[in-house]
PAFI-210606 format. One record per residue (C-alpha): x, y, z. Coordinates in Angstrom, 1 decimal, padded with zeros to 4 digits. Layout:
<atoms>
east, north, up
X, Y, Z
...
</atoms>
This chain:
<atoms>
east, north, up
-055.8, -006.1, 035.4
-055.4, -009.4, 034.4
-052.3, -011.8, 035.5
-050.8, -012.6, 032.6
-048.4, -015.0, 033.9
-050.9, -017.2, 034.2
-051.1, -017.4, 030.0
-048.0, -017.9, 030.0
-048.0, -021.5, 028.6
-044.0, -022.1, 027.8
-041.1, -019.7, 028.2
-037.0, -020.4, 027.9
-034.5, -017.9, 027.4
-035.1, -017.3, 024.0
-039.0, -017.2, 023.5
-042.6, -016.9, 025.4
-045.2, -018.6, 024.5
-048.6, -016.7, 025.7
-052.5, -017.5, 025.3
-053.6, -014.3, 024.9
-057.0, -013.3, 026.4
-059.4, -011.6, 024.4
-059.1, -007.5, 025.3
-055.7, -007.3, 025.8
-053.7, -005.4, 023.3
-050.4, -006.6, 021.9
-048.4, -003.4, 021.9
-049.4, -000.2, 023.7
-052.3, 001.5, 022.2
-052.9, 005.5, 022.1
-055.8, 006.7, 024.2
-057.1, 008.3, 027.1
-057.5, 004.9, 029.3
-055.5, 002.2, 027.5
-055.5, -001.1, 028.8
-051.7, -002.4, 029.9
-050.4, -004.4, 026.3
-049.4, -007.5, 026.7
-045.7, -006.2, 026.0
-045.5, -003.9, 028.7
-047.4, -006.6, 031.6
-044.5, -009.4, 030.6
-041.7, -006.8, 030.2
-042.2, -005.5, 033.7
-041.8, -009.7, 034.7
-039.2, -010.9, 031.9
-036.8, -007.6, 030.9
-037.0, -006.5, 027.3
-038.7, -008.1, 024.6
-039.3, -008.2, 021.2
-042.8, -008.6, 019.6
-042.6, -011.1, 016.3
-046.4, -010.8, 015.3
-049.4, -009.3, 016.7
-053.3, -010.7, 016.9
-055.8, -008.3, 017.5
-057.0, -006.9, 020.9
-060.1, -008.8, 020.9
-059.1, -011.6, 019.7
-057.9, -014.6, 022.4
-055.1, -017.1, 021.5
-051.4, -018.1, 021.1
-048.8, -015.2, 020.6
-044.7, -015.8, 020.2
-042.7, -013.4, 021.6
-039.0, -013.0, 021.6
-036.5, -012.4, 024.5
-033.4, -011.5, 022.4
-032.8, -009.6, 019.0
-031.5, -013.1, 017.7
-034.5, -014.6, 018.3
-036.7, -012.2, 016.8
-034.4, -011.8, 013.8
-034.9, -015.8, 013.7
-038.6, -015.7, 013.9
-039.5, -012.5, 011.8
-037.7, -014.3, 009.3
-039.9, -017.4, 009.5
-042.7, -015.1, 009.1
-041.5, -013.2, 005.7
-041.1, -016.3, 004.5
-044.6, -017.5, 005.4
-043.4, -020.8, 006.9
-045.0, -020.6, 010.6
-048.4, -022.3, 010.1
-050.8, -020.4, 011.9
-054.4, -022.0, 012.3
-057.4, -019.9, 014.0
-061.1, -020.8, 014.6
-063.9, -019.0, 013.7
-067.8, -018.4, 014.7
-069.4, -016.8, 011.6
-072.7, -016.3, 009.9
-073.9, -018.7, 007.5
-072.5, -022.0, 006.2
-069.6, -021.4, 003.4
-070.4, -022.2, -000.2
-067.2, -025.0, -000.3
-065.5, -026.3, 002.4
-062.5, -026.8, 002.4
-061.9, -023.8, 000.3
-059.3, -021.1, -000.3
-060.1, -017.3, -000.5
-057.3, -015.6, -003.0
-058.3, -012.0, -002.5
-055.6, -009.1, -002.4
-056.1, -006.7, 000.3
-055.0, -002.9, 000.8
-055.0, -000.3, 003.7
-057.9, 002.6, 003.3
-056.3, 005.7, 002.4
-058.0, 007.6, 005.3
-059.9, 004.8, 007.6
-057.8, 002.6, 010.0
-059.4, -000.3, 008.0
-058.5, -003.0, 004.8
-059.8, -003.4, 001.9
-060.5, -005.5, -001.1
-058.5, -004.1, -004.2
-057.5, -005.5, -007.3
-053.9, -003.2, -006.5
-053.5, -004.5, -003.1
-050.8, -007.0, -001.6
-051.7, -010.8, -002.7
-053.5, -012.8, 000.3
-054.5, -016.1, 001.0
-056.8, -017.9, 003.6
-057.7, -021.6, 003.7
-060.9, -022.7, 005.7
-062.3, -025.8, 006.3
-065.7, -026.4, 008.6
-064.9, -027.6, 012.0
-068.4, -027.8, 013.3
-071.7, -027.3, 011.0
-074.9, -026.1, 012.3
-078.2, -024.7, 010.9
-077.4, -021.2, 010.3
-073.9, -020.8, 011.7
-070.3, -022.5, 011.2
-067.3, -023.1, 013.5
-064.4, -022.4, 010.8
-060.9, -023.6, 010.9
-058.9, -021.0, 009.1
-055.3, -021.0, 008.2
-053.5, -017.8, 006.9
-050.8, -018.4, 004.2
-050.0, -014.4, 004.4
-050.1, -012.4, 007.2
-052.0, -009.2, 006.4
-053.9, -006.9, 008.6
-057.4, -008.2, 009.5
-056.8, -010.8, 006.7
-059.4, -013.3, 008.3
-062.0, -010.9, 009.1
-062.3, -008.9, 005.6
-061.4, -012.5, 003.4
-064.6, -014.0, 005.7
-066.8, -011.2, 005.4
-066.2, -011.1, 001.5
-067.2, -014.6, 001.1
-070.7, -013.6, 003.1
-069.4, -015.3, 006.2
-068.0, -012.5, 008.2
-067.5, -013.3, 012.1
-070.3, -013.2, 014.4
-069.2, -010.5, 016.0
-067.4, -007.9, 014.2
-068.3, -003.9, 014.0
-066.5, -003.2, 011.7
-066.4, -005.7, 008.9
-069.8, -007.4, 009.9
-072.6, -006.3, 011.8
-072.5, -006.8, 015.4
-071.2, -006.0, 018.7
-072.7, -008.9, 020.3
-074.1, -012.4, 019.5
-077.4, -013.0, 021.9
-079.7, -016.1, 022.5
-082.4, -014.8, 021.0
-080.7, -014.9, 017.6
-081.1, -018.9, 017.9
-083.5, -019.7, 020.2
-087.0, -018.7, 019.4
-089.4, -017.3, 021.8
-086.7, -016.5, 024.0
-087.8, -013.8, 026.7
-084.9, -012.4, 029.0
-085.8, -011.3, 032.6
-084.4, -007.8, 032.3
-082.0, -006.6, 029.7
-080.6, -009.4, 027.8
-076.9, -010.1, 028.0
-074.8, -011.6, 025.1
-073.6, -014.7, 025.0
-070.4, -012.7, 023.7
-069.3, -009.4, 022.8
-065.8, -009.7, 021.5
-064.4, -010.9, 017.9
-065.1, -014.6, 018.0
-061.9, -015.6, 016.4
-059.1, -017.5, 018.4
-055.4, -018.1, 017.6
-055.5, -022.0, 018.3
-052.2, -023.4, 016.5
-049.0, -021.9, 016.1
-046.2, -024.0, 014.7
-042.7, -022.9, 014.1
-038.6, -023.5, 014.2
-037.0, -022.7, 017.5
-034.7, -020.1, 017.2
-031.8, -021.2, 019.3
-032.7, -025.3, 018.8
-033.9, -025.5, 015.2
-035.9, -028.1, 016.2
-039.8, -027.4, 015.3
-042.6, -026.3, 018.0
-046.3, -026.8, 017.7
-048.5, -025.7, 020.3
-052.1, -025.6, 020.4
-055.0, -023.6, 022.3
-058.2, -024.9, 022.6
-061.7, -023.3, 021.7
-061.9, -020.7, 024.9
-064.7, -021.0, 027.4
-066.8, -017.6, 026.1
-066.9, -019.5, 022.5
-067.7, -022.6, 023.7
-070.7, -021.4, 025.4
-071.8, -020.2, 022.0
-071.1, -023.5, 020.8
-073.0, -025.3, 023.0
-076.2, -022.9, 022.1
-076.0, -023.8, 018.8
-075.6, -026.9, 018.9
-079.1, -026.8, 021.0
-080.7, -024.4, 019.2
-079.4, -023.8, 015.8
-079.1, -027.9, 014.4
</atoms>
């Protein structure tokens, strides 16, 4: 089990800011072998906590958690009003046709599967994208979501033809390998992937502190596993 206290980057009487590693769910999951969630592990240290928002289990990055009901209500209202600024870094296939660009595509839950669908009858959903670093056949995007629909970034990026490098639900790959970009690469034994989790990182959060009413801006740089991929793309896909 990861020692999540090492990933707490700020804590006071009202909130906790966590730089969540990939592979840890924000809330408890069902299943035979569930991984202890962010909420469970931090509650064991800090007492009762209120979850304000979530990112996918296999997405890394910033999460703000409330320590009081009042802080939870204050932050939840900011999320409902879409006044919280949320930005992500995403490694995707291809190069977007436009950058910067705005994706306005309504989304709705699938009636039977645990996924989201592009559907004209769905809820309005807006995503902004901008190229952070361009390679020949891949791109590192900075993504800002103006609405907080489930799987919004993953669905929108797949919709425009630029799915995440690793996404078994909305893309086609369960891992990304050096052999995909390095011609003639031969591995000694079975090739190990450069990365085998969602290539998505919650890099920035900006909100109003629920007690002080002061603006809070926190950033988290690209994590090591995604940086490794970028390093190889700079070398072999430029």
